[in-house]
C-alpha positions as CSV (number, residue, x, y, z in Angstrom):
1,M,-14.2,-8.5,-52.2
2,E,-10.4,-8.4,-51.7
3,T,-8.9,-10.8,-49.2
4,T,-7.7,-8.0,-47.0
5,L,-7.7,-8.9,-43.3
6,I,-10.5,-7.3,-41.2
7,N,-9.5,-5.4,-38.1
8,R,-12.0,-6.6,-35.6
9,H,-11.7,-3.3,-33.6
10,R,-13.3,-1.3,-36.4
11,Y,-16.5,-3.3,-36.0
12,P,-17.9,-3.4,-32.5
13,E,-20.3,-6.3,-32.9
14,L,-17.7,-8.4,-34.7
15,D,-15.3,-7.6,-31.9
16,L,-17.9,-8.9,-29.4
17,I,-18.6,-12.2,-31.2
18,L,-14.9,-12.9,-31.4
19,W,-14.8,-13.3,-27.6
20,D,-12.9,-16.5,-27.8
21,R,-10.2,-15.4,-30.3
22,A,-7.1,-13.3,-29.6
23,E,-6.1,-12.1,-33.0
24,T,-6.8,-8.5,-34.0
25,F,-7.1,-9.3,-37.7
26,V,-9.3,-12.0,-39.2
27,E,-9.8,-13.4,-42.7
28,P,-13.0,-12.2,-44.3
29,D,-14.3,-15.8,-44.8
30,V,-13.8,-16.5,-41.1
31,A,-15.6,-13.2,-40.2
32,F,-18.5,-14.2,-42.4
33,R,-18.7,-17.7,-40.9
34,L,-18.6,-16.3,-37.4
35,Y,-21.3,-13.8,-38.2
36,E,-23.5,-16.6,-39.4
37,E,-22.8,-18.9,-36.5
38,R,-23.1,-16.3,-33.8
39,W,-25.7,-14.0,-35.3
40,R,-28.0,-14.5,-32.3
41,F,-25.3,-12.6,-30.2
42,V,-25.2,-9.6,-32.7
43,D,-27.2,-6.6,-31.4
44,Q,-28.6,-5.6,-34.8
45,D,-29.9,-2.3,-33.3
46,R,-26.3,-1.3,-32.5
47,L,-24.8,-2.1,-35.8
48,E,-23.1,1.0,-37.3
49,E,-23.4,1.7,-41.0
50,E,-19.8,0.7,-41.7
51,E,-20.4,-2.7,-40.1
52,K,-23.7,-3.2,-42.0
53,Q,-21.8,-2.5,-45.2
54,L,-19.1,-5.1,-44.2
55,I,-21.8,-7.7,-43.5
56,L,-23.4,-7.0,-46.9
57,K,-20.1,-7.4,-48.7
58,L,-19.3,-10.6,-46.9
59,K,-22.8,-11.9,-47.6
60,K,-22.4,-11.2,-51.3
61,T,-18.9,-12.6,-51.6
62,Y,-19.0,-15.6,-49.2
63,G,-22.7,-16.3,-48.9
64,H,-23.6,-15.7,-52.5
65,G,-26.2,-13.2,-51.4
66,H,-27.4,-15.3,-48.4
67,M,-26.6,-15.6,-44.8
68,L,-27.7,-18.7,-43.0
69,V,-27.9,-17.6,-39.4
70,A,-28.1,-20.1,-36.5
């Protein structure tokens, strides 16, 4: 996966778990780490297909196929 910054506003659940951060664009590795750490706050039933695909790409690239959720 390229290291293109992720626009948090394209991904509603990511936007919600970034409640304590002000930046609009985040590094992919940071997004992956925050998905892992804050997974309990992600409403999986509300994930849109585009965000599901993002999570899968992040999981493959930064989690080597795994996501260790807290």
